[in-house]
C-alpha positions in Angstrom: 18.3 22.6 -4.6 16.1 22.3 -7.7 16.7 19.3 -9.9 14.6 19.0 -13.0 14.7 15.4 -14.0 13.3 14.3 -17.4 12.4 10.8 -16.5 11.3 9.6 -19.9 8.1 10.4 -21.8 4.9 8.8 -20.5 2.9 7.9 -23.5 -0.5 9.2 -22.4 -1.9 10.1 -25.8 -5.0 8.1 -25.1 -5.6 9.7 -21.7 -8.6 12.1 -21.8 -8.2 14.4 -18.8 -11.1 16.5 -17.7 -10.6 20.1 -16.9 -14.3 20.9 -16.9 -15.2 23.7 -14.6 -18.5 22.3 -13.2 -18.4 22.3 -9.4 -20.9 19.8 -7.9 -21.7 19.6 -4.2 -19.8 16.3 -4.0 -16.6 17.9 -5.3 -16.6 20.8 -3.0 -15.4 20.2 0.5 -14.3 23.9 0.8 -16.3 27.0 0.6 -17.9 28.6 -2.5 -16.1 31.8 -3.3 -18.4 34.7 -4.0 -15.7 37.3 -4.2 -13.8 35.6 -7.0 -10.5 36.4 -5.3 -7.4 34.9 -7.0 -5.6 32.2 -5.1 -2.6 34.0 -3.6 0.0 31.3 -4.4 -0.8 31.2 -8.1 -1.1 35.0 -8.4 2.3 35.5 -6.8 3.9 32.7 -8.8 2.7 34.0 -12.1 3.6 37.6 -11.3 7.2 36.6 -10.4 7.3 34.3 -13.5 6.3 37.2 -15.8 8.8 39.6 -14.2 11.9 37.4 -14.2 13.3 35.3 -16.9 15.6 33.8 -14.2 12.8 32.6 -11.9 13.9 29.6 -9.8 11.1 27.5 -11.4 8.6 27.9 -14.2 6.8 24.8 -13.2 3.5 25.1 -11.4 4.4 22.4 -8.8 5.2 25.2 -6.4 1.8 27.0 -6.2 0.0 23.6 -6.4 2.1 22.3 -3.5 1.8 25.4 -1.3 -1.9 25.5 -1.9 -2.3 21.9 -0.8 -0.2 22.6 2.3 -2.3 25.6 3.2 -5.5 23.6 2.7 -4.3 20.9 5.0 -3.4 23.6 7.6 -7.0 24.9 7.5 -8.7 21.5 7.3 -6.3 19.1 9.2 -9.1 16.5 9.4 -9.0 16.2 5.6 -5.2 15.6 5.6 -5.7 12.9 8.2 -8.5 11.3 6.2 -6.6 11.4 3.0 -3.4 9.9 4.5 -5.3 7.1 6.3 -7.0 6.2 3.1 -4.4 6.6 0.5 -1.0 7.4 2.1 1.3 10.4 2.0 1.4 12.9 -0.9 5.1 13.3 -2.0 5.0 17.0 -2.9 8.7 16.9 -4.0 7.8 14.7 -7.0 5.3 15.8 -9.7 4.5 15.8 -13.3 5.1 19.0 -15.2 2.0 21.3 -15.5 -0.2 20.5 -18.4 -2.2 23.2 -20.2 -5.5 23.1 -21.9 -6.3 23.5 -25.6 -5.5 26.7 -27.3 -7.3 29.5 -25.5 -7.8 27.4 -22.4 -5.5 28.6 -19.6 -6.4 26.0 -17.0 -3.5 23.9 -15.5 -3.3 20.3 -14.5 -0.6 18.6 -12.4 -0.1 15.2 -10.8 1.6 14.2 -7.5 2.2 10.5 -6.3 0.8 9.1 -3.1 2.8 6.6 -1.1 2.2 4.1 1.6 5.0 1.9 2.9 7.2 3.0 0.1 4.7 2.0 -2.6 2.8 4.4 -4.9 -0.8 3.4 -4.5 -2.6 6.5 -5.9 -2.1 9.8 -7.7 -3.6 13.1 -6.9 -4.5 15.5 -9.7 -4.7 19.2 -9.1 -6.6 21.5 -11.5 -6.7 25.3 -11.3 -9.1 27.3 -13.5 -8.1 30.0 -15.9 -9.1 32.8 -13.6 -6.9 31.3 -10.8 -9.8 31.7 -8.3 -10.8 28.1 -8.0 -8.7 25.0 -7.4 -9.6 21.3 -6.8 -7.7 18.1 -6.1 -8.9 14.6 -6.9 -7.3 11.4 -5.8 -7.4 8.4 -8.2 -6.9 4.8 -7.2 -8.8 2.5 -9.5 -8.5 0.0 -12.3 -8.6 2.4 -15.2 -5.6 1.7 -17.4 -4.5 5.4 -17.4 -4.5 5.6 -13.6 -2.5 2.3 -13.3 -0.1 3.5 -16.0 0.7 6.7 -14.0 1.0 4.8 -10.7 3.4 2.4 -12.3 5.5 5.2 -13.8 5.8 7.0 -10.5 6.6 3.7 -8.8 9.4 3.0 -11.4 11.0 6.3 -10.4 11.1 5.3 -6.7 12.3 1.9 -7.5 15.5 3.5 -8.9 15.9 5.5 -5.7 16.4 4.6 -2.0 13.0 4.4 -0.4 12.2 3.6 3.2 10.1 0.4 3.4 9.2 1.1 7.0 7.7 4.6 6.5 5.2 6.4 4.3 7.8 9.0 3.6 10.4 8.5 0.8 14.0 9.4 1.7 14.9 12.8 0.3 15.6 12.6 -3.4 15.4 16.4 -4.1 12.6 18.0 -6.1 11.8 16.1 -9.3 9.7 16.9 -12.3 8.7 14.0 -14.4 7.9 15.2 -17.9 4.8 13.7 -19.4 3.4 13.9 -22.9 0.4 16.2 -23.1 -2.8 14.3 -23.7 -4.6 14.7 -27.0 -7.7 16.2 -25.4 -8.3 17.8 -22.0 -12.0 18.6 -22.2 -13.7 15.2 -22.3 -15.6 14.1 -19.2 -14.1 10.9 -17.8 -12.7 9.5 -14.5 -10.4 12.5 -14.0 -13.3 14.8 -13.5 -14.0 13.4 -10.1 -17.6 12.9 -11.0 -17.4 9.1 -11.4 -16.5 6.8 -14.3 -14.2 3.8 -14.0 -13.6 2.5 -10.5 -13.2 4.8 -7.5 -14.3 8.4 -8.3 -11.6 9.7 -6.0 -11.2 11.9 -2.9 -12.1 15.5 -3.8 -11.2 18.7 -2.1 -11.7 22.2 -3.6 -12.3 25.8 -3.1 -10.9 29.3 -3.6 -8.4 31.6 -2.0 -10.1 31.4 1.4 -9.5 27.6 1.4 -6.1 27.6 0.0 -4.3 30.1 2.2 -5.9 33.5 1.6 -7.8 35.7 4.0 -11.1 35.4 2.3 -13.7 32.7 2.6 -15.0 30.8 5.5 -15.8 27.3 6.7 -14.4 25.1 9.4 -12.9 26.1 12.7 -9.6 27.9 12.7 -6.7 25.5 13.0 -4.0 26.4 15.6 -0.7 24.9 14.5 1.2 22.9 17.1 4.6 24.6 16.7 7.6 23.3 18.7 8.8 25.5 21.5 11.4 27.8 19.8 13.9 27.5 22.6 13.7 23.7 22.6 14.0 23.5 18.8 17.0 25.8 18.7 18.8 23.9 21.5 18.0 20.6 19.7 19.5 21.9 16.5 22.7 23.6 17.7 23.5 20.8 20.2 22.6 18.0 17.9 25.5 15.7 17.0 24.0 15.4 13.5 24.0 19.1 12.7 26.7 20.5 15.0 29.6 19.5 12.7 28.0 21.4 9.8 27.5 24.4 12.1 31.1 24.3 13.3 32.2 24.2 9.6 30.4 27.4 8.9 32.1 29.0 11.9 35.5 28.3 10.3 34.2 29.5 6.9 33.1 32.8 8.5 36.7 33.6 9.4 38.2 33.3 6.0 39.3 36.6 4.6 38.2 36.9 1.0 36.0 33.8 1.5 32.5 33.2 0.3 29.2 32.4 1.9 28.3 28.7 2.3 25.2 27.1 3.7 23.2 23.9 4.2 19.6 22.8 4.9 18.4 20.9 7.9 16.1 17.9 7.7 13.4 17.2 10.3 15.7 14.5 12.0 18.5 17.0 12.5 20.7 15.7 9.6 21.9 18.2 7.1 22.4 18.4 3.3 25.7 18.7 1.7 27.3 22.1 1.9 26.1 24.6 -0.7 28.6 27.1 -2.2 27.6 30.7 -2.6 29.2 34.0 -3.5 30.9 36.9 -1.6 27.7 38.0 0.1 25.0 35.5 -0.9 24.2 31.8 -1.0 21.1 30.2 -2.7 19.8 27.5 -0.5 17.3 26.4 -3.2 14.0 24.8 -2.6 12.6 24.7 1.0 10.1 21.9 0.7 10.8 19.0 3.1 13.3 20.9 5.3 13.0 22.5 8.7 15.3 25.4 7.9 18.7 26.5 6.6 22.0 27.8 7.9 24.7 30.0 6.3 27.7 32.1 7.2 28.4 35.7 6.5 32.0 36.7 5.5 34.4 38.9 7.5 33.5 41.9 5.3 29.8 41.3 5.5 27.2 42.5 8.1 26.9 39.9 10.9 23.1 39.9 10.9 20.2 38.6 8.7 19.6 40.7 5.6 16.1 41.1 4.0 16.7 38.2 1.6 17.7 36.0 4.5 14.5 37.0 6.3 12.4 36.3 3.2 14.1 32.8 2.9 13.1 32.1 6.5 9.5 32.8 5.5 9.8 30.2 2.7 11.0 27.6 5.2 8.1 28.5 7.5 5.6 28.0 4.6 7.2 24.7 3.8 6.4 23.1 7.2 3.9 20.3 7.4 0.6 20.3 9.4 0.7 24.1 9.6 3.6 24.2 12.0 4.9 27.4 10.5 6.9 28.5 13.6 9.2 25.5 13.2 10.8 26.9 10.0 14.0 28.8 10.6 17.1 30.5 9.3 20.5 30.4 11.1 23.5 32.7 10.5 27.1 32.7 11.7 29.5 35.6 11.4 32.8 36.4 13.1 35.5 39.0 13.6 39.0 39.0 15.2 39.0 39.4 18.9 42.3 39.5 20.9 40.5 38.7 24.2 38.4 35.8 22.9 39.4 32.2 23.5 40.4 31.3 19.9 41.0 34.9 18.7 37.6 35.4 17.2 34.2 36.7 18.4 31.3 34.8 16.9 27.9 36.1 16.0 25.5 33.2 15.9 21.8 33.9 15.5 18.6 32.1 14.5 15.2 33.6 13.4 11.7 32.1 13.0 8.2 33.3 12.2 5.9 34.4 15.0 2.5 35.0 13.3 -0.5 33.3 11.7 -0.5 31.3 8.5 -2.7 34.1 6.9 -0.1 36.7 7.9 2.7 34.5 6.5 1.0 34.1 3.2 0.4 37.8 3.0 4.1 38.6 3.7 5.5 35.9 1.4 3.2 36.3 -1.6 1.5 39.7 -1.4 4.0 42.1 0.2 5.7 42.9 -3.2 9.0 43.5 -1.6 11.9 44.8 -3.7 14.6 42.8 -2.0 17.5 44.5 -3.8 16.2 47.9 -2.6 15.6 46.5 0.9 19.1 45.1 1.0 20.6 48.5 0.0 18.6 50.2 2.7 19.7 47.6 5.2 23.4 48.5 4.3 22.7 52.2 4.6 21.0 51.8 8.0 23.9 49.7 9.2 26.3 52.6 8.3 24.1 55.2 9.9 23.7 53.2 13.1 27.5 52.8 13.3 27.7 56.6 14.0 26.0 56.1 17.3 28.4 55.1 20.1 25.6 52.9 21.7 25.8 50.6 18.7 29.6 50.3 18.4 32.5 49.7 20.8 34.4 52.6 19.2 33.8 55.1 16.4 34.7 53.6 13.1 34.1 50.1 14.3 31.5 47.5 13.2 28.2 47.2 15.0 28.4 45.5 18.3 26.0 42.8 19.5 23.4 45.4 20.6 23.8 47.3 17.3 23.3 44.2 15.2 20.3 43.1 17.1 18.7 46.5 16.8 19.5 46.5 13.1 17.5 43.2 12.7 14.4 44.6 14.5 14.5 47.8 12.5 14.8 45.8 9.3 11.8 43.6 10.2 9.9 46.8 11.0 10.8 48.3 7.6 9.4 45.1 6.0 6.1 45.6 7.7 6.6 42.6 10.1 7.2 44.2 13.4 6.6 41.6 16.2 6.4 38.7 13.7 10.0 37.5 13.7 11.7 35.9 16.7 15.4 36.4 17.2 17.6 34.1 19.2 21.4 34.4 20.0 23.4 31.3 20.5 26.4 31.7 22.8 29.7 29.8 22.3 28.8 27.4 25.1 25.5 26.5 23.4 23.3 28.6 25.6 20.3 30.0 23.7 19.1 33.6 24.4 15.8 35.0 23.4 16.4 38.6 22.2 13.7 41.2 22.5 13.7 44.9 21.6 12.9 47.3 24.4 10.4 50.1 24.3 11.6 52.9 22.0 14.1 50.6 20.3 17.1 52.0 22.2 18.4 48.6 23.4 17.7 44.8 23.4 17.3 42.3 26.2 18.7 38.8 26.2 16.7 36.2 28.2 18.2 32.7 28.6 16.1 29.9 27.4 15.2 27.6 30.3 
């Protein structure tokens, strides 16, 4: 869930932050972009921001964060080097974005870097006005402005519970620390990454090809080390840390007139507090720092992932560290009365994850231009049409059966242009995980038990 925390005004009026656009050989560890292709994360973010007054966030932390994650996926050796030298970047805590002078559309944003629970550096991201070039500089020196920022970020953590035995702070939600805009943003100084007081910083930069797009070159392709989908699902559904929350959603799914609820799953299997939603929706909020999310569908709802659910899974996939995009997931539980079932209900328990490359994921998530409301309407129409086929229902006039629901998912994924890119798993009441595949022609599905 998004929490905007105004944590005092940092008096940085004397800070002269450079947003100069010179790109020296020392600054560029990525590739020079000859095509001037916009960085996809910023292009998508600004498009959504302009189209919706109710966007989940107007702060540029999201595209800066996703760009850094994509860069680390493509150049994992840079992530290792940076973490060994400075610590872990906490991408859930940042300053607000800072703009240039009038007529200057560049953006600047700071993230803290922690080692053993202590902020020892800050990393500054700058994107140019054209949104086709981005660079990050790490600053850890004796300049008073750098020390001031480090101390202010540290003061925030000192008021929270921070693990002293790990580089990673305990989850505190996404936080934006509001800072006062510096008087000038054009003077060349330590923030330019070209030298100045103390350590000139650890620079990384490039264009869309380096920060998640399809263009550009440089470096060998990075193959993410995703966890085996079967093993991950079994670990989640049978984990004593997450199972109580899943069982609670089973009960919620049976309530006539009830609403959807959900929760998010941390990397250690623990879950967030339950999140309340509406009759046929629940907003799980920000995905950064989480493996995935779970939610229930109500008795009157369709017991399968809708297009917005699928899109949310893609967001969880993009939020995974080290490029392990296949580890992100969405879970869903629905139910309906069943006289022959043990407790009088039949449960529909499914999980989905992404089965494609990071470039494909970025394309689907940021460039597909889906109209989710239209897709959701078409999903509902398709469900009604499929219910007229006796192979998809147990009796005419009934809801889709297991085969029908699974075929509905694959047809929906196909309509979204992602055929073959989404894995579907069914979880039986006894905890057995089944991998579901669609047969040639789409007339039926096959369930294969996970080993």
